[in-house]
C-alpha positions in Angstrom: 0.0 0.0 0.0 1.3 3.4 -0.8 1.3 5.8 2.1 0.6 9.4 0.9 1.2 11.1 4.2 4.7 12.5 4.7 6.0 13.8 8.0 9.5 14.7 6.7 10.5 18.0 5.3 11.7 17.1 1.8 13.6 19.3 -0.7 14.7 18.2 -4.1 17.2 19.9 -6.4 16.9 19.3 -10.1 20.0 20.4 -11.9 19.7 20.6 -15.7 22.6 21.7 -18.0 21.5 22.3 -21.5 23.6 23.3 -24.5 21.3 25.5 -26.6 22.0 26.9 -30.1 21.6 30.6 -31.1 18.0 30.3 -32.1 15.8 32.9 -30.3 12.6 31.9 -28.7 10.6 34.1 -31.1 11.8 32.1 -34.1 10.9 28.7 -32.7 8.4 26.7 -34.6 7.2 23.5 -32.8 4.6 20.9 -33.7 1.4 20.7 -31.8 0.7 17.1 -30.7 -2.1 15.6 -28.5 -1.3 15.7 -24.8 -1.3 12.2 -23.2 -3.7 12.0 -20.3 -2.2 11.7 -16.9 -3.7 8.3 -16.4 -1.0 6.8 -18.7 1.9 8.3 -16.8 4.0 5.4 -15.6 3.5 5.7 -11.9 6.1 5.1 -9.2 6.5 1.7 -7.6 3.5 0.9 -5.4 5.6 0.7 -2.3 6.6 4.4 -2.4 5.2 7.6 -1.0 4.7 10.7 -3.2 6.7 13.4 -1.5 6.0 16.1 -4.0 4.7 16.7 -7.5 5.6 19.9 -9.4 4.1 21.0 -12.7 5.0 24.7 -12.4 1.5 26.0 -12.7 1.8 28.6 -9.9 4.0 31.5 -9.1 6.7 32.2 -7.9 9.2 30.6 -10.2 11.3 28.9 -9.3 8.7 27.3 -7.0 9.2 27.7 -3.2 12.1 25.6 -2.1 13.5 25.3 -5.7 16.5 27.2 -7.0 18.8 27.4 -10.1 22.5 27.3 -10.7 24.4 28.9 -13.6 27.7 27.0 -13.9 28.8 28.8 -17.2 27.5 32.3 -16.6 25.2 32.3 -19.6 22.6 34.9 -20.2 19.5 32.7 -20.4 17.8 31.4 -17.3 15.1 28.9 -16.5 11.6 30.4 -16.9 8.0 29.5 -16.3 6.9 29.0 -19.9 3.2 29.3 -20.9 2.9 26.4 -23.4 -0.9 26.3 -23.0 -2.3 23.1 -24.5 1.2 22.0 -25.4 2.2 21.6 -21.8 2.2 18.0 -20.6 0.1 18.8 -17.5 -1.8 22.1 -17.1 -0.6 25.1 -19.1 2.9 25.9 -17.8 6.2 24.1 -17.9 9.8 24.9 -16.8 11.9 25.8 -19.8 15.4 27.0 -20.8 16.7 28.2 -24.2 20.4 27.9 -25.3 21.9 27.6 -21.8 23.2 25.0 -19.4 21.7 26.4 -16.1 20.7 23.9 -13.5 17.1 23.7 -12.1 17.3 22.8 -8.4 14.6 21.4 -6.2 14.1 21.4 -2.5 16.0 18.9 -0.3 14.6 15.4 0.1 15.4 12.3 2.1 16.9 9.9 -0.4 16.5 6.2 0.4 17.3 3.2 -1.7 14.3 2.6 -4.0 13.2 6.2 -4.1 12.4 7.6 -7.5 12.7 10.9 -9.3 10.7 11.2 -12.5 9.8 13.9 -15.0 8.5 14.5 -18.5 10.7 16.2 -21.1 10.3 17.7 -24.6 12.5 19.5 -27.2 11.1 22.0 -29.6 12.9 20.7 -32.7 14.5 17.7 -34.3 18.1 18.7 -33.6 20.6 16.5 -31.8 19.4 15.1 -28.5 20.1 16.3 -25.0 21.4 14.2 -22.1 20.2 15.0 -18.6 22.4 13.7 -15.8 21.1 13.5 -12.3 23.4 14.8 -9.6 23.0 14.8 -5.8 24.6 16.8 -3.0 23.8 17.3 0.7 24.4 21.1 0.2 23.7 23.5 -2.5 27.3 24.4 -2.5 28.2 20.8 -3.4 30.1 18.6 -3.9 27.8 17.0 -6.5 27.8 13.3 -7.3 26.5 11.8 -10.5 23.9 9.1 -10.0 22.7 6.7 -12.7 23.2 7.0 -16.4 22.3 10.2 -18.3 18.8 10.3 -19.7 18.7 10.8 -23.5 16.1 13.4 -24.7 16.2 12.5 -28.4 15.9 15.5 -30.7 14.4 13.3 -33.4 11.2 12.9 -31.3 9.0 15.9 -31.0 6.7 15.0 -28.1 6.8 14.4 -24.4 8.9 11.5 -23.1 8.9 10.0 -19.6 12.1 9.7 -17.7 12.9 8.5 -14.2 15.7 7.2 -12.0 15.4 4.9 -9.0 18.1 5.3 -6.4 20.3 2.2 -6.0 22.5 0.7 -3.3 25.7 2.7 -3.3 24.0 6.0 -4.2 24.3 8.8 -1.6 21.3 8.7 0.8 19.9 10.9 3.5 18.9 14.6 3.1 20.0 15.5 -0.4 19.5 17.9 -3.3 18.9 16.3 -6.7 20.1 18.2 -9.8 19.3 17.8 -13.5 22.5 18.6 -15.3 22.0 18.7 -19.1 24.6 18.0 -21.8 24.5 17.6 -25.5 23.6 20.0 -28.4 20.2 21.6 -27.6 19.7 24.1 -30.4 16.6 25.6 -28.9 14.3 25.0 -26.0 14.1 22.1 -23.5 10.9 21.9 -21.4 10.4 19.9 -18.2 7.0 19.2 -16.7 5.3 17.1 -14.0 8.4 16.4 -11.8 7.7 13.9 -9.1 9.7 12.5 -6.2 8.6 9.3 -4.6 10.4 8.1 -1.4 10.8 4.4 -0.9 8.9 3.5 2.2 9.4 0.8 4.8 6.9 -2.1 5.2 5.1 -2.2 8.5 2.6 -5.0 9.0 -0.4 -4.3 11.2 -2.5 -7.2 12.5 -5.0 -8.1 15.2 -5.8 -11.1 17.4 -9.2 -11.6 18.9 -11.1 -8.9 17.0 -12.4 -11.1 14.2 -16.1 -10.7 13.8 -16.2 -7.0 14.9 -17.5 -4.2 12.8 -16.3 -0.7 12.4 -12.8 0.7 12.4 -10.3 -1.3 14.3 -7.0 0.4 13.3 -6.2 4.0 12.5 -2.8 5.0 11.1 -1.4 8.5 11.0 -4.4 10.1 12.8 -7.0 8.6 10.6 -5.3 9.0 7.2 -5.7 5.3 6.8 -8.3 3.1 8.6 -8.9 -0.6 8.6 -11.5 -3.0 10.0 -10.5 -6.1 11.8 -11.5 -8.1 8.7 -9.0 -6.1 6.6 -6.1 -7.1 8.9 -3.3 -8.1 8.5 -2.3 -5.3 6.2 1.2 -4.3 5.2 1.6 -0.5 4.9 4.6 1.1 3.3 5.5 4.1 5.5 8.1 6.7 4.9 10.9 6.7 7.4 10.2 9.0 10.3 7.5 9.5 12.8 4.0 8.0 12.5 1.0 7.2 14.7 -1.3 4.3 15.2 -4.4 3.6 17.3 -6.3 0.4 18.0 -9.9 1.3 18.6 -11.7 -0.2 21.6 -14.3 -1.4 22.3 -15.4 -2.8 18.9 -19.0 -3.9 18.4 -19.4 -7.5 17.3 -23.2 -7.7 17.3 -25.9 -7.5 19.9 -24.4 -8.2 23.3 -20.9 -8.9 22.1 -17.8 -6.7 21.8 -14.0 -6.9 21.4 -11.9 -5.0 23.9 -8.2 -4.1 23.4 -6.0 -5.7 26.0 -2.4 -5.3 24.7 -0.2 -4.4 21.7 2.7 -6.6 20.7 5.0 -7.1 17.7 8.6 -6.7 16.6 8.6 -2.9 16.9 8.2 -3.2 20.7 4.9 -1.2 20.8 2.7 -1.9 23.8 0.2 0.9 24.0 -3.3 1.1 22.5 -2.2 4.2 20.6 1.2 5.7 20.2 3.7 7.6 18.2 6.4 5.5 16.7 9.5 5.9 14.5 9.8 4.0 11.2 13.4 3.0 10.5 13.1 -0.7 9.7 10.4 -3.2 8.8 8.4 -4.6 11.6 5.0 -5.6 13.0 2.4 -4.0 15.3 -0.3 -6.3 16.6 -3.4 -5.2 18.5 -4.7 -8.0 20.8 -8.3 -8.1 21.8 -10.5 -10.1 24.2 -14.2 -11.0 23.7 -16.8 -9.7 26.2 -20.5 -10.5 26.4 -23.3 -8.5 28.0 -25.4 -9.7 30.8 -28.9 -8.1 30.9 -30.7 -8.3 34.2 -34.5 -7.8 34.1 -36.8 -7.4 37.1 -40.2 -5.9 37.5 -39.5 -5.0 41.1 -36.6 -4.2 43.5 -33.2 -2.9 42.5 -31.0 -5.2 40.3 -27.2 -5.5 40.0 -24.8 -7.6 37.9 -25.8 -6.2 34.5 -22.9 -5.3 32.3 -20.0 -6.6 30.2 -18.0 -9.8 31.2 -15.0 -11.5 29.7 -15.9 -14.5 27.7 -16.1 -17.8 29.7 -16.2 -16.1 33.1 -19.0 -16.3 35.6 -21.4 -13.5 36.3 -24.1 -13.2 38.9 -27.4 -11.4 38.8 -28.9 -10.0 42.0 -31.9 -8.2 43.4 -31.7 -6.1 46.6 -35.0 -7.2 48.2 -36.8 -10.5 48.3 -40.1 -8.9 49.2 -41.3 -5.6 47.8 -44.4 -3.7 48.9 -47.1 -3.1 46.3 -49.2 -0.8 48.4 -51.8 -1.7 51.1 -52.5 -5.4 51.1 -50.3 -6.2 48.1 -46.7 -7.4 48.0 -44.3 -9.0 45.5 -42.2 -12.0 46.6 -39.1 -13.0 44.7 -39.7 -16.4 43.2 -36.3 -17.2 41.5 -34.3 -16.7 38.3 -35.1 -17.7 34.7 -33.8 -17.0 31.3 -30.0 -17.8 31.3 -29.9 -17.6 35.1 -31.0 -20.2 37.7 -31.5 -20.2 41.5 -34.0 -19.2 44.1 -31.9 -16.9 46.2 -31.6 -13.1 45.7 -28.2 -13.7 44.0 -28.4 -16.2 41.1 -26.3 -19.2 40.6 -23.2 -18.6 38.4 -23.9 -17.6 34.8 -21.3 -18.8 32.4 -20.7 -15.9 30.0 -20.1 -17.8 26.8 -22.4 -15.6 24.8 -24.8 -12.7 25.5 -27.0 -13.6 28.4 -30.3 -12.5 30.1 -31.2 -13.1 33.7 -34.9 -12.5 34.6 -36.0 -12.1 38.2 -39.5 -13.6 38.7 -41.9 -12.4 41.3 -45.1 -13.8 42.8 -47.9 -11.3 43.6 -49.4 -11.8 47.0 -52.5 -10.3 48.6 -53.3 -10.0 52.3 -56.4 -11.6 53.9 -57.6 -9.7 57.0 -59.8 -11.7 59.4 -61.9 -9.6 61.8 -63.9 -10.9 64.7 -65.3 -9.3 67.9 -65.0 -12.6 69.7 -63.2 -15.9 69.7 -59.8 -16.6 68.2 -59.4 -16.1 64.4 -57.0 -17.7 61.9 -56.4 -17.5 58.2 -55.2 -13.9 58.1 -52.0 -13.5 56.1 -50.4 -13.3 52.6 -51.6 -15.5 49.8 -50.4 -16.0 46.2 -52.6 -14.3 43.7 -55.3 -16.6 42.3 -55.3 -19.1 45.2 -58.0 -19.7 47.8 -57.9 -18.7 51.4 -60.1 -19.6 54.4 -61.0 -17.6 57.5 -61.7 -19.5 60.8 -62.9 -18.7 64.3 -62.6 -21.0 67.3 -64.8 -21.5 69.4 -68.1 -20.6 67.8 -69.7 -19.7 71.1 -68.0 -17.4 73.5 -69.1 -16.6 77.1 -69.9 -13.0 77.8 -70.2 -13.4 81.5 -73.0 -14.7 83.7 -76.1 -15.2 81.6 -74.5 -13.8 78.5 -72.9 -15.5 75.5 -71.9 -14.7 71.9 -72.7 -17.1 69.1 -71.0 -17.1 65.6 -73.6 -16.6 62.9 -71.8 -16.1 59.5 -69.0 -14.4 57.5 -69.3 -11.1 55.7 -67.0 -8.8 53.8 -65.1 -10.7 51.2 -66.0 -14.0 52.9 -69.1 -16.1 52.9 -70.4 -19.1 54.8 -72.1 -19.9 58.1 -69.5 -22.2 59.5 -65.9 -22.2 60.3 -63.8 -22.3 58.2 -65.4 -19.9 55.7 -66.2 -20.7 52.1 -63.1 -20.4 49.8 -62.0 -16.8 49.4 -60.4 -16.2 45.9 -57.3 -14.0 46.6 -57.3 -11.8 43.5 -56.8 -8.7 45.5 -56.5 -7.6 49.2 -59.4 -9.2 51.1 -61.2 -8.9 54.4 -63.2 -11.6 56.2 -65.5 -10.5 59.1 -66.9 -13.0 61.6 -70.4 -12.0 62.7 -71.8 -12.8 66.2 -75.1 -12.6 67.9 -75.6 -12.0 71.6 -77.7 -14.4 73.7 -79.0 -14.1 77.2 -79.9 -16.8 79.6 -83.5 -17.1 81.0 -83.6 -18.8 84.4 -87.0 -20.1 85.5 -87.4 -20.7 89.2 -90.4 -22.5 90.9 -90.8 -24.2 94.2 -93.4 -26.5 92.8 -94.4 -28.1 89.6 -92.2 -28.6 86.5 -90.9 -25.5 84.8 -90.0 -24.9 81.2 -88.6 -22.1 79.1 -85.3 -21.9 80.8 -82.4 -21.4 78.4 -80.5 -19.1 75.9 -82.3 -16.6 73.9 -81.1 -14.2 71.2 -80.9 -10.7 72.4 -84.2 -8.7 71.9 -86.3 -11.8 71.3 -89.2 -12.9 73.6 -89.0 -15.8 75.9 -91.7 -17.5 78.0 -91.5 -19.2 81.4 -94.0 -21.9 82.2 -95.1 -24.3 84.9 -96.8 -27.5 84.1 -99.4 -27.4 86.9 -101.3 -24.6 88.5 -102.1 -26.7 91.6 -99.6 -29.0 93.1 -100.5 -31.4 96.0 -98.6 -30.8 99.2 -99.8 -33.9 101.0 -102.9 -34.8 103.0 -104.9 -31.6 103.3 -102.2 -29.4 101.7 -101.8 -28.0 98.2 -99.9 -25.3 96.3 -101.7 -23.0 93.9 -99.8 -21.1 91.2 -100.2 -17.4 92.0 -98.3 -15.7 89.1 -94.8 -14.6 87.8 -92.3 -12.3 89.4 -88.8 -11.4 88.8 -88.2 -10.6 85.1 -91.5 -12.3 84.2 -95.1 -11.2 84.6 -98.5 -12.8 84.3 -100.8 -15.0 86.3 -101.1 -17.8 83.9 -99.0 -20.9 83.9 -97.1 -19.4 80.9 -95.7 -15.9 81.6 
């Protein structure tokens, strides 16, 4: 992959010496030929980074960082020549007429494999011109020839492509590159679309554990290049110097699954999730990830805990704070256990193996309270019942003494209960319920008589009428003696046998 981002300050010097005849520019006649599209320009090797491209379209001239050198003191100099449609690229070129001046570029960092390229054209069919590349670490020299001289044949009227790839043994490091022309140019030489490509260094980026994730996994040079986990490993050709990388985290891998950065490894010694590093030799940078799954904890009541991300194949636990939660007067919710991917009947679940996204659901039973009211006796049956079940109210005993001559007798249930016995009829607990035991008061009628047989003595409901009776109105008392009923006293009245 070609890395287009450059963090080095690069200057290139092109030195071109051209021997030009006495022809003036005004007398030049040159053929007009179609301009080849840029798409056919032989590009630099893929594993290079374009440091600069110069087509002389803008002022000033020479371009910023460029310079010229006049080794022979000639009168003519390099100019920005407006060829219009005859330029190789755009409308302007760099040109010189009948002189051997050098055109010098900014300084660049030369490495083995870097390439300098350009397009050249003569305006006539005279003898060819040879362009010799020279390099120097200073504009004042000394200059060293590199590679063979390029032949710009005078017999060809048209643009020709020329390049030189720096070889082992050539000077390297911060250098100026010069085009030095020789030969017999009897007119104009034009140069256009000069490009310098620096040979980069292969850095391989990879990941472990992030397969299956979506979105950006790796960013290089502050987002200039980004890759998903599926696109790794990737070998990126980076120019020598300072670069940056970042492994993104966390990475989504679908619902309830993510990949989390845990470390960085590789031959370059990088260990951070993101860092600045210096490229000086090939190497590897590997982002290592672990898988995490999400535990969802659902509960209609109480406060839950345990929901969140867990490392794959570890145990998680879901919890509720309360086992009983009030639902208002007469209503409560009782924790009944865990379902879904969780088990257990305690507030904290059994271990949940996180080998995938999991859900723990707390189940609750709704209960309603049965209230049993009674003015007398002992009641039972009051309490909490699961919704939809039957409850029963009871009282014991069914008759209760109220003191001498007074008693209370159970009669029936009312409220949300029915029945005339104990226990009550079934009470459906579909809400808070109340069962009330009803009682009647009874009083005791005592019938006293010195003679005869009495009747009517016993218990009577309050506010009902009772009658006292004697069987005989005359009772023999022996020879010559009898007892004659005379009437009722006490709480009874009347003179008849029945009060």
